[in-house]
C-alpha positions in Angstrom: 17.2 -14.3 -2.6 14.0 -15.5 -4.2 11.1 -12.9 -4.2 7.5 -14.0 -3.9 4.3 -12.0 -3.8 1.3 -13.3 -1.9 -2.0 -13.5 -3.8 -3.3 -10.6 -1.7 -0.4 -8.4 -2.6 -0.7 -9.3 -6.3 -4.5 -8.5 -6.1 -3.7 -5.1 -4.5 -1.1 -4.4 -7.2 -3.5 -5.4 -9.9 -6.2 -3.1 -8.5 -3.8 -0.2 -8.6 -2.5 -1.1 -12.1 -5.9 -1.1 -13.8 -6.7 2.4 -12.6 -3.6 3.8 -14.4 -3.2 5.2 -17.9 -1.2 3.1 -20.4 1.9 5.3 -19.8 1.5 5.0 -16.0 1.1 1.2 -16.3 4.3 0.9 -18.3 6.1 3.0 -15.6 4.6 0.8 -12.8 5.7 -2.4 -14.6 9.3 -1.0 -14.8 9.2 0.0 -11.2 8.0 -3.4 -10.0 10.8 -5.1 -12.0 13.2 -2.8 -10.2 11.6 -3.5 -6.9 12.0 -7.3 -7.5 15.6 -6.9 -8.4 16.4 -4.8 -5.3 14.5 -7.2 -3.0 16.4 -10.2 -4.5 19.8 -8.5 -4.3 19.7 -7.0 -0.8 16.3 -6.8 1.0 17.9 -5.6 4.2 19.1 -2.4 2.4 15.7 -1.1 1.5 12.8 0.2 3.6 12.5 0.3 7.4 12.6 -2.5 9.9 9.4 -3.0 11.9 10.5 -6.2 13.5 13.6 -8.3 12.9 12.3 -9.7 9.6 9.4 -7.5 8.6 10.1 -4.3 6.6 8.1 -1.4 5.2 9.3 0.3 2.0 8.0 3.4 0.3 9.1 3.2 -3.3 7.8 4.4 -6.7 4.6 5.8 -5.1 3.9 2.5 -3.4 4.0 1.2 0.2 5.2 -2.4 0.4 5.2 -4.6 3.5 7.5 -7.6 3.2 9.3 -10.1 5.3 12.6 -11.7 4.9 13.0 -15.4 5.5 16.8 -15.8 5.8 16.6 -19.6 6.3 14.5 -20.0 3.2 16.4 -17.3 1.3 13.1 -15.8 0.4 11.5 -12.4 0.5 7.7 -12.3 0.6 5.8 -9.2 -0.3 2.4 -9.4 1.5 0.9 -5.9 1.2 0.9 -3.2 -1.4 -0.9 0.2 -1.3 -0.6 3.5 -3.1 1.2 6.4 -1.4 -0.4 9.7 -2.2 1.7 12.9 -2.0 0.9 15.0 1.0 -1.2 18.1 0.4 0.6 21.3 1.2 
């Protein structure tokens, strides 16, 4: 499948990225590349289903919301936020 990120999702990802150190930025770039691969290969295998085509995925310290368009063979990431570890 083809993976696309909405402008909003890219803006959110960019906002998170610029707050990181260079080492963390490198790690995030590698994580995003892996996320794109997994979404392209088998988007139904990652995350949790919220509706038949909308999924939520907690990965690499991020929360992603995406939908799957089977007819278009396209996955669209439309929301990204940072997941903070729970305080114990």
